[in-house]
C-alpha positions as CSV (number, residue, x, y, z in Angstrom):
1,M,-0.3,0.3,0.0
2,S,1.7,3.4,-1.5
3,A,1.9,6.4,1.4
4,L,-1.1,8.1,-0.5
5,A,-3.4,4.7,0.0
6,Q,-2.6,4.6,3.3
7,K,-3.3,8.0,4.2
8,R,-6.9,7.4,2.2
9,A,-7.0,4.6,4.5
10,V,-6.2,6.0,7.9
11,G,-8.9,8.6,6.9
12,E,-11.9,6.5,6.0
13,A,-11.3,4.8,9.1
14,A,-11.4,7.6,11.5
15,A,-14.3,8.8,9.1
16,R,-16.4,6.0,11.0
17,L,-15.7,7.0,14.3
18,V,-17.9,9.7,13.9
19,E,-21.7,9.4,15.4
20,A,-23.9,11.3,14.2
21,G,-25.3,14.8,15.8
22,S,-21.6,15.3,17.3
23,T,-19.3,18.0,17.2
24,V,-16.5,16.8,15.6
25,G,-13.2,19.0,15.0
26,L,-11.2,18.7,11.5
27,G,-7.7,18.7,11.3
28,T,-5.0,20.3,9.0
29,G,-3.2,18.3,5.6
30,T,-3.3,15.8,3.2
31,T,-3.6,13.4,5.6
32,A,-6.7,15.3,7.0
33,A,-7.8,15.9,3.9
34,W,-8.5,12.6,3.1
35,F,-10.4,12.3,6.6
36,V,-12.6,15.4,5.8
37,S,-13.9,14.2,2.3
38,A,-14.7,10.9,3.9
39,L,-16.7,11.9,6.4
40,A,-18.7,14.5,4.3
41,A,-19.3,11.3,1.9
42,R,-21.1,10.1,5.0
43,R,-23.6,13.0,5.1
44,L,-24.0,13.2,8.5
45,A,-25.5,15.9,10.1
46,V,-22.4,16.6,12.0
47,R,-21.0,20.6,13.4
48,A,-17.5,20.8,12.3
49,V,-14.9,23.3,13.6
50,A,-12.3,23.5,11.4
51,T,-8.2,24.2,12.6
52,S,-7.7,25.9,9.0
53,E,-8.7,28.5,6.7
54,A,-8.4,26.0,4.2
55,T,-9.9,23.2,5.6
56,A,-12.8,25.4,6.7
57,A,-13.2,25.9,2.9
58,L,-12.5,22.5,2.0
59,A,-15.4,21.1,4.7
60,R,-18.0,23.8,3.5
61,S,-17.3,23.0,-0.6
62,L,-18.0,19.7,0.5
63,G,-21.2,20.7,1.9
64,M,-20.6,20.4,5.7
65,E,-21.7,22.7,8.3
66,V,-18.2,24.7,9.8
67,V,-18.7,26.9,13.1
68,D,-16.8,28.9,14.9
69,L,-14.7,27.1,18.0
70,D,-16.3,29.4,20.6
71,E,-19.6,28.6,19.0
72,A,-19.5,25.1,19.2
73,G,-18.9,24.7,22.9
74,A,-17.1,21.0,24.1
75,I,-16.0,18.8,20.6
76,D,-16.7,15.5,20.4
77,L,-14.0,14.1,18.6
78,T,-11.1,15.8,16.4
79,V,-9.1,13.7,13.9
80,D,-6.2,15.3,12.9
81,G,-2.4,14.3,10.9
82,A,0.8,14.3,12.4
83,D,4.8,15.0,11.4
84,E,5.7,13.0,13.7
85,V,4.1,10.0,15.4
86,G,6.3,8.8,18.5
87,P,6.4,6.8,22.2
88,G,3.3,7.2,24.1
89,L,1.7,9.3,20.9
90,A,3.5,11.8,21.4
91,L,3.6,14.5,18.7
92,I,5.3,16.8,16.4
93,K,2.8,18.8,14.2
94,G,2.4,22.1,12.1
95,A,4.0,21.4,9.0
96,G,1.3,22.8,7.8
97,A,1.9,26.5,9.6
98,A,-1.7,25.6,11.7
99,L,-0.5,24.8,14.8
100,L,-2.2,27.1,17.0
101,R,-5.6,26.4,16.2
102,E,-5.1,22.5,16.1
103,K,-4.2,22.5,19.9
104,L,-7.0,25.0,20.3
105,V,-9.0,22.7,19.3
106,W,-7.2,19.4,20.5
107,R,-7.7,21.1,23.8
108,A,-11.7,21.7,23.4
109,S,-12.1,17.9,22.3
110,R,-13.1,15.2,25.0
111,R,-11.3,12.2,22.3
112,C,-8.3,13.3,19.9
113,V,-7.3,10.4,17.3
114,V,-4.0,11.3,15.3
115,I,-3.8,9.5,11.2
116,A,-1.6,9.0,9.5
117,D,0.5,6.6,7.2
118,E,3.6,4.5,8.5
119,S,6.7,6.9,7.2
120,K,5.4,9.3,10.5
121,R,5.9,6.8,13.3
122,V,9.5,7.0,14.9
123,E,11.5,5.9,17.7
124,K,12.2,9.3,19.3
125,L,10.9,12.6,18.2
126,G,13.0,15.2,16.5
127,K,13.6,14.1,13.1
128,S,11.0,16.7,11.3
129,P,11.7,19.9,11.6
130,L,9.8,21.5,15.4
131,P,7.7,24.6,14.4
132,V,7.2,27.0,17.0
133,E,4.9,30.0,16.3
134,V,6.1,33.2,16.9
135,V,4.0,36.7,16.9
136,A,5.3,38.8,14.3
137,F,6.9,42.0,16.0
138,G,10.0,42.0,16.8
139,H,10.0,37.6,15.7
140,L,14.0,38.0,15.6
141,S,14.8,38.5,19.1
142,T,12.1,36.1,20.0
143,A,14.0,33.4,17.8
144,A,17.0,34.9,19.5
145,R,15.7,33.2,22.8
146,I,14.7,30.4,21.4
147,D,18.5,29.3,20.5
148,G,19.2,29.9,23.8
149,A,16.7,28.2,25.1
150,V,17.3,24.8,23.0
151,K,20.9,25.3,23.8
152,A,20.4,25.1,27.1
153,R,18.6,22.0,26.8
154,G,21.5,20.3,24.8
155,I,20.2,20.7,21.7
156,A,22.1,22.0,19.1
157,A,19.2,23.5,16.7
158,T,19.1,27.0,15.2
159,A,15.9,28.3,14.2
160,T,14.9,28.6,11.0
161,L,12.4,31.3,9.8
162,R,9.9,29.8,7.4
163,S,9.7,31.4,4.3
164,V,8.0,30.9,0.3
165,A,9.5,32.8,-2.1
166,G,11.3,34.8,0.2
167,E,8.9,36.0,2.0
168,P,7.7,34.8,5.4
169,V,5.3,32.0,6.0
170,R,2.2,33.3,7.9
171,T,-0.5,31.7,10.0
172,D,-4.2,32.6,9.5
173,G,-3.6,34.1,12.8
174,G,-1.0,36.8,11.2
175,N,1.8,35.2,12.9
176,V,5.3,33.4,11.9
177,I,7.2,30.3,11.8
178,Y,10.2,29.4,13.5
179,D,11.4,25.7,12.6
180,L,14.0,24.1,14.6
181,S,15.8,20.8,13.2
182,C,16.3,19.2,16.5
183,G,17.6,15.9,15.4
184,S,16.4,14.2,18.4
185,I,14.1,15.3,21.4
186,D,15.4,13.4,24.2
187,D,13.0,14.6,27.1
188,P,9.5,16.5,24.9
189,D,8.2,17.7,28.1
190,A,10.9,19.8,29.0
191,L,11.4,21.3,25.8
192,A,8.2,22.1,25.5
193,S,8.0,24.4,28.9
194,A,11.1,26.0,27.8
195,L,9.8,27.1,24.4
196,K,6.2,27.9,26.1
197,A,7.8,30.2,28.8
198,I,9.4,32.3,26.0
199,T,8.1,36.1,25.6
200,G,6.8,36.2,21.9
201,V,6.3,32.4,21.1
202,V,2.4,31.9,21.1
203,E,2.7,28.0,20.6
204,H,5.5,25.2,19.7
205,G,4.4,21.6,17.7
206,L,5.0,19.5,19.9
207,F,1.6,17.7,21.2
208,L,2.3,15.8,24.3
209,G,-0.7,14.0,26.2
210,L,-2.9,14.6,23.7
211,A,-4.2,11.8,21.3
212,A,-6.2,9.5,22.9
213,E,-5.8,6.7,19.8
214,A,-3.7,6.7,16.6
215,L,-4.7,5.1,13.3
216,I,-1.5,4.2,11.4
217,G,-1.8,3.1,8.1
218,T,0.8,0.3,6.6
219,S,1.1,-1.8,4.1
220,G,-1.1,-4.3,5.8
221,G,-3.8,-2.4,6.3
222,V,-4.9,0.0,9.4
223,V,-3.0,-0.6,12.8
224,V,-4.6,1.3,16.0
225,L,-2.0,2.6,19.0
226,H,-3.3,3.9,21.9
227,P,-0.4,5.9,24.3
228,G,0.5,2.7,26.3
229,E,1.2,1.3,23.0
230,G,2.7,4.3,20.8
C-alpha cells in the first residue's frame, strides 16, 4: 500500500468513528483532508470546527456545516494528522502552519485521534523540524531567545524562519513560523515547557498527552495504537 493509499485508508477509518449529531474537529494537512472528504461522504448531521481556513473551505465545499470554536463549545472528536508519531503517541505537528488553531481545537476536544501513514512513526521525536509559532512583531529577537532556550536543553538547533519565495510564511492568525531541526528530542516535556515560557512564542508543535488513539496506515492495513503502545 502506497503512502497515499495509507493516508486515504486512515482517513476513511477515522470517518467511521464519527457519530451523527456530534461536533467534530477537522485537522489540517493532506492526511486530514482524506478524513474530511470521507466524513462528508457519509452525509451525517454533524457540526465541524476547522483548524485552518483551508480546511474550513474544503469542508464547506463538500456541504458540511462549519462553526467557530467559541460557538461549538465542547468538541466530541477531533481527527488530525501529524508530522511525527512517537512513543506514547507524543506528536510533532505544524508542517501546515496551523499548530496554534490545531492545539486550541485539540484542547477543547473530549477525544483526539491522530491519523498518519507508517512513515510518520518514529522511535524518538525530532527527525522532523519542530515548528514554533511566533508573534511577527520583534520575531528576530524572539528567535534569539528560542536559540538560547534549546541550547540550554543541550539541543544543537537554530531557529530558522519558514519562508516561501523569500517571504515569511504567515499563519491564519498573522504570526510567523520558526522551525527547529533538533535531530533528536530526549525530553519533549522539558523542551515544551521551555519554549512556552519564551516571550513572543505563541505555541509550539509538540502535542504531548493529547492523542487518545492513533490510526496508522501500513502495507497490511490500518493499525490502531493507544498511548501505552505508541
